N, C-alpha and C positions, 0 to 999 in steps of 0.2 A: 120103554125105559121107566124104571120105578122113580117116583118122586123122591127127591133127596130126604125130605122130612120123614116120609114113610120108611125109607131104608134105615135112617138113624133111629127112629122110634122102634122099629122091629128089632134092631140090634140091642138097644137098651132093654127092651122087655125080655128078650131071650137070654141076655147075659146077666142082668141085675135084678129084675123084678121078681117078686114072689107071686105064686099063683093067686089070682084074684085081684092083684093090683091093677087099677084102672089108670092108665097114663094117657095124657094128651100131649100135643106139641108144647103146651105151656106149663105142664107139670114141673114143679121144682125137682131137680135131680140131686144137686150137690147140697143145697140148703136143707133138703128133707132127709139127707143121709142115705138116700138110695144109692148114689154113686159116691164112693170115697176117693181119696187122692190116688190110691193104687189103681182103682178102676178107671179113673180119669185118664191115666197114662195109657191103659190098654184101649180105651175109647179113642184117644188121640191117634194112636197107632193104626187102629182100624180105619179111621177117617183118612189118614195119610195114604194108606195102601189103596183103599177103595177109590178115592178121588185123585190119586197120583199128585198129591200136594205135599208141602212141608209147612207145618204150623210151628212158627218159632215159639220156644218155651215161654217167652215173655207175653205172648198173646194167648197162651193156653192157661188162662186164669180160671179159678172156680166160678167167677161171675160169667165168663164166656161159655162155660159148660153147664150152666144151671137149668137149661131147658133145651128141648129139641129146637125150638125157634131160634134161640141164641146160638146153638151149635151150627145150625144151617147157615145163619148169617156169617158166622166165623169162617166156615168152609167156603162160602161164596167169595169172601175177600181174597182167598188164595187160589181160586180157580180162574182159568183164563177163558 
C-alpha cells in the first residue's frame, strides 16, 4: 500500500506541477499559486474518492490544502 503522502504528492505533481518543479511534502501549494481554488476542488474530490471519505466544505480551507503534510493530516481526520 502506498503511503498517503506519496499518493497525494504524486497526484499534485501529475495534475498541477510544471516540468522541473521540485515539490516536497512541505512545499506550499495554495500560497505559492500552484494549486488554485478550482484545482483545490478537484483535489478534494480525488481525496474523497481515493480514501472513501467526505470532507466538509468548511474544513476544505486554503490553509488545510497548502501542503501535502496538511492535506494528509486533514484526510486522517476523516478516515476511520
